[in-house]
C-alpha positions in Angstrom: 24.9 -52.5 -21.2 23.4 -51.0 -18.1 21.9 -47.9 -17.1 25.3 -46.7 -15.4 27.2 -47.6 -18.9 24.4 -45.5 -20.6 26.2 -42.3 -22.6 25.1 -39.1 -21.4 22.6 -37.1 -23.6 24.3 -34.2 -25.1 21.4 -31.5 -26.3 21.2 -30.8 -30.0 21.1 -27.1 -29.2 21.9 -24.7 -26.3 19.5 -22.4 -27.9 16.6 -24.6 -26.4 17.9 -24.8 -22.5 18.4 -20.7 -23.0 15.1 -20.1 -24.1 13.5 -22.1 -21.3 15.7 -20.7 -19.0 15.0 -17.2 -20.2 11.3 -17.5 -20.2 11.5 -19.3 -16.3 13.6 -15.9 -15.1 11.3 -13.8 -16.9 7.8 -15.3 -15.3 10.0 -15.5 -11.9 10.5 -11.4 -12.3 7.2 -10.6 -13.4 5.8 -12.7 -9.8 8.2 -10.7 -7.9 7.6 -7.0 -9.1 3.9 -7.6 -8.7 4.2 -9.4 -5.1 6.6 -6.6 -3.9 5.8 -3.6 -6.2 2.1 -3.6 -7.0 0.3 -6.0 -4.9 -1.3 -3.3 -2.9 -1.3 -0.8 -5.8 -5.3 0.1 -5.6 -5.5 0.1 -2.0 -2.5 2.9 -2.1 -4.5 4.6 -4.8 -7.4 4.8 -2.6 -5.6 5.8 0.4 -4.0 8.8 -2.2 -7.5 10.0 -2.8 -8.6 10.1 0.6 -5.3 12.1 1.7 -5.7 14.4 -1.2 -9.1 15.2 -0.2 -8.5 15.7 3.4 -5.4 17.9 2.6 -7.1 20.1 0.3 -9.8 20.3 3.0 -12.9 18.6 1.0 -13.8 16.7 4.1 -17.6 15.6 2.6 -15.4 14.4 -0.6 -13.1 12.3 2.1 -16.3 11.3 4.3 -17.8 9.4 1.1 -14.2 8.1 0.2 -13.8 6.7 3.7 -17.1 4.7 3.0 -17.8 4.8 6.9 -20.4 2.6 8.9 -23.3 4.3 10.6 -21.5 4.3 13.9 -19.0 6.5 12.6 -20.7 9.8 11.9 -19.5 12.7 10.1 -19.1 14.6 13.0 -16.9 11.8 14.4 -14.9 12.1 11.0 -14.3 15.6 11.5 -13.4 15.3 15.1 -10.7 12.6 13.7 -9.4 14.6 10.2 -11.0 17.9 10.5 -8.4 20.8 10.8 -8.6 21.0 14.5 -9.5 17.5 14.8 -7.1 14.7 16.4 -5.0 14.2 13.4 -5.4 17.9 11.9 -4.3 20.0 10.5 -2.8 17.8 7.7 -1.1 19.8 4.9 1.2 16.9 3.5 1.6 13.2 3.7 4.0 10.4 2.4 2.5 7.4 2.1 5.0 4.8 4.2 3.9 1.0 3.0 1.2 -1.1 2.2 0.7 -4.7 4.0 -1.4 -7.4 5.3 -1.9 -7.5 8.7 -1.0 -10.4 10.7 -4.0 -12.1 12.3 -6.3 -10.3 9.8 -8.5 -11.7 7.1 -6.7 -12.0 3.5 -8.9 -8.9 2.1 -7.5 -6.6 4.7 -4.7 -4.0 3.7 -2.8 -2.0 6.1 -1.9 1.2 4.6 0.6 3.3 6.9 0.8 6.9 6.2 2.7 9.7 7.9 1.0 13.0 7.7 2.2 16.8 8.7 1.2 20.2 9.0 3.5 21.9 7.2 2.6 22.6 3.6 6.0 20.7 1.8 6.6 17.6 3.9 9.5 18.2 6.1 13.1 16.3 5.9 14.0 13.8 8.6 16.8 16.2 9.4 14.2 19.4 9.5 13.4 20.2 13.3 9.8 20.5 11.8 9.7 16.9 11.3 9.1 16.3 14.9 5.5 17.3 14.1 4.7 14.6 11.6 2.5 11.5 12.8 2.4 7.7 11.3 -1.4 6.7 10.8 -2.4 3.2 9.8 -5.5 2.7 7.9 -6.7 -0.3 7.0 -8.7 -0.6 3.6 -10.8 -3.2 2.6 -10.1 -4.9 -0.6 -13.5 -6.0 -1.4 -14.9 -2.6 -1.3 -12.1 -0.2 -0.7 -13.8 1.0 2.8 -11.7 2.1 5.7 -11.1 1.9 9.1 -8.8 2.3 11.7 -7.0 -0.5 13.4 -8.2 -2.5 16.3 
Protein backbone atom coordinates (compact mmCIF):
# COMPACT_ATOMS: atom_id res chain seq x y z
CA UNK A 1 0.00 0.00 0.00
CA UNK A 2 1.40 3.40 -1.00
CA UNK A 3 0.56 6.87 0.09
CA UNK A 4 -1.71 7.40 -2.88
CA UNK A 5 -3.62 4.21 -2.16
CA UNK A 6 -4.50 5.22 1.39
CA UNK A 7 -8.15 5.59 2.24
CA UNK A 8 -9.24 9.13 3.08
CA UNK A 9 -9.85 9.69 6.77
CA UNK A 10 -13.42 10.34 7.78
CA UNK A 11 -13.92 12.72 10.68
CA UNK A 12 -15.46 11.15 13.73
CA UNK A 13 -17.85 14.01 14.11
CA UNK A 14 -18.76 17.15 12.24
CA UNK A 15 -19.27 18.95 15.56
CA UNK A 16 -15.55 19.55 16.03
CA UNK A 17 -15.19 20.92 12.51
CA UNK A 18 -18.14 23.30 13.01
CA UNK A 19 -16.88 24.40 16.42
CA UNK A 20 -13.41 25.26 15.08
CA UNK A 21 -14.92 27.08 12.10
CA UNK A 22 -17.30 29.02 14.38
CA UNK A 23 -14.52 30.08 16.76
CA UNK A 24 -12.31 31.17 13.84
CA UNK A 25 -15.18 33.18 12.33
CA UNK A 26 -15.91 34.80 15.71
CA UNK A 27 -12.26 35.83 16.14
CA UNK A 28 -12.14 37.21 12.60
CA UNK A 29 -15.36 39.21 13.05
CA UNK A 30 -14.20 40.56 16.41
CA UNK A 31 -10.94 41.75 14.88
CA UNK A 32 -12.80 43.33 11.94
CA UNK A 33 -15.17 45.14 14.34
CA UNK A 34 -12.24 46.52 16.32
CA UNK A 35 -10.27 47.50 13.21
CA UNK A 36 -13.06 49.30 11.38
CA UNK A 37 -15.25 50.65 14.19
CA UNK A 38 -13.52 50.83 17.57
CA UNK A 39 -9.88 51.43 16.62
CA UNK A 40 -9.95 55.24 16.93
CA UNK A 41 -12.70 55.49 19.53
CA UNK A 42 -10.60 57.24 22.20
CA UNK A 43 -9.37 59.87 19.73
CA UNK A 44 -12.93 60.52 18.50
CA UNK A 45 -14.09 60.83 22.10
CA UNK A 46 -11.35 63.38 22.85
CA UNK A 47 -12.32 65.46 19.80
CA UNK A 48 -15.99 65.21 20.81
CA UNK A 49 -15.14 66.58 24.26
CA UNK A 50 -13.16 69.40 22.65
CA UNK A 51 -15.89 70.29 20.17
CA UNK A 52 -18.56 70.20 22.90
CA UNK A 53 -16.52 72.73 24.86
CA UNK A 54 -16.14 74.96 21.78
CA UNK A 55 -19.86 74.77 20.93
CA UNK A 56 -20.82 75.75 24.48
CA UNK A 57 -18.20 78.55 24.32
CA UNK A 58 -16.13 77.18 27.20
CA UNK A 59 -12.91 78.16 25.49
CA UNK A 60 -10.65 77.82 28.53
CA UNK A 61 -11.75 74.20 28.95
CA UNK A 62 -11.33 73.61 25.22
CA UNK A 63 -7.80 75.07 25.37
CA UNK A 64 -6.96 72.70 28.22
CA UNK A 65 -8.29 69.75 26.23
CA UNK A 66 -6.19 70.89 23.24
CA UNK A 67 -3.00 70.59 25.38
CA UNK A 68 -1.26 73.18 23.27
CA UNK A 69 2.47 73.63 22.98
CA UNK A 70 3.92 76.87 24.28
CA UNK A 71 3.98 78.41 20.78
CA UNK A 72 0.17 78.07 20.45
CA UNK A 73 -1.01 80.67 22.95
CA UNK A 74 -4.53 81.13 24.23
CA UNK A 75 -4.93 84.27 22.11
CA UNK A 76 -3.98 82.35 18.96
CA UNK A 77 -6.36 79.59 20.04
CA UNK A 78 -9.21 82.12 20.31
CA UNK A 79 -8.18 83.49 16.93
CA UNK A 80 -8.83 80.05 15.49
CA UNK A 81 -11.73 78.66 17.54
CA UNK A 82 -13.33 81.70 19.22
CA UNK A 83 -16.72 83.13 18.28
CA UNK A 84 -15.01 85.64 15.97
CA UNK A 85 -12.15 83.34 15.06
CA UNK A 86 -11.18 81.70 11.80
CA UNK A 87 -13.49 78.69 12.31
CA UNK A 88 -16.08 80.45 14.47
CA UNK A 89 -18.76 80.79 15.38
CA UNK A 90 -19.31 77.08 15.81
CA UNK A 91 -22.80 76.05 16.88
CA UNK A 92 -22.87 72.40 15.73
CA UNK A 93 -20.51 69.78 14.40
CA UNK A 94 -20.34 66.26 13.05
CA UNK A 95 -17.38 63.88 13.21
CA UNK A 96 -16.91 62.45 9.74
CA UNK A 97 -14.22 59.89 10.47
CA UNK A 98 -10.76 59.12 11.74
CA UNK A 99 -7.70 57.45 10.33
CA UNK A 100 -3.95 57.30 10.33
CA UNK A 101 -2.53 59.86 7.91
CA UNK A 102 -0.06 58.51 5.39
CA UNK A 103 3.54 59.41 6.10
CA UNK A 104 2.93 60.13 9.78
CA UNK A 105 4.11 58.31 12.85
CA UNK A 106 1.93 55.48 14.10
CA UNK A 107 0.67 57.45 17.09
CA UNK A 108 -1.01 60.26 15.13
CA UNK A 109 -4.69 60.00 14.24
CA UNK A 110 -6.44 62.47 11.95
CA UNK A 111 -10.03 63.16 12.98
CA UNK A 112 -12.13 64.92 10.34
CA UNK A 113 -14.87 67.19 11.69
CA UNK A 114 -17.54 69.17 9.87
CA UNK A 115 -18.41 72.40 11.68
CA UNK A 116 -21.38 74.68 11.15
CA UNK A 117 -22.47 78.11 12.40
CA UNK A 118 -26.06 76.84 12.52
CA UNK A 119 -27.49 75.59 15.83
CA UNK A 120 -28.71 72.38 14.21
CA UNK A 121 -26.42 70.74 11.73
CA UNK A 122 -27.93 71.36 8.27
CA UNK A 123 -28.81 68.53 5.90
CA UNK A 124 -26.84 68.31 2.65
CA UNK A 125 -29.89 69.50 0.69
CA UNK A 126 -30.37 72.54 2.91
CA UNK A 127 -28.95 75.80 1.44
CA UNK A 128 -27.45 76.54 4.87
CA UNK A 129 -25.11 73.57 4.37
CA UNK A 130 -22.88 75.79 2.22
CA UNK A 131 -21.66 77.47 5.39
CA UNK A 132 -20.26 74.22 6.84
CA UNK A 133 -16.51 73.70 6.88
CA UNK A 134 -14.34 70.63 7.15
CA UNK A 135 -11.50 70.66 9.68
CA UNK A 136 -8.86 67.98 10.20
CA UNK A 137 -7.50 67.73 13.73
CA UNK A 138 -4.48 65.56 14.45
CA UNK A 139 -4.56 63.77 17.78
CA UNK A 140 -1.39 62.38 19.37
CA UNK A 141 -2.37 58.94 20.64
CA UNK A 142 0.08 58.84 23.54
CA UNK A 143 -1.10 61.99 25.37
CA UNK A 144 -4.28 62.99 23.45
CA UNK A 145 -2.88 66.41 22.55
CA UNK A 146 -4.18 68.13 19.43
CA UNK A 147 -2.52 69.88 16.54
CA UNK A 148 -3.33 70.98 13.02
CA UNK A 149 -1.97 68.99 10.07
CA UNK A 150 1.29 70.33 8.69
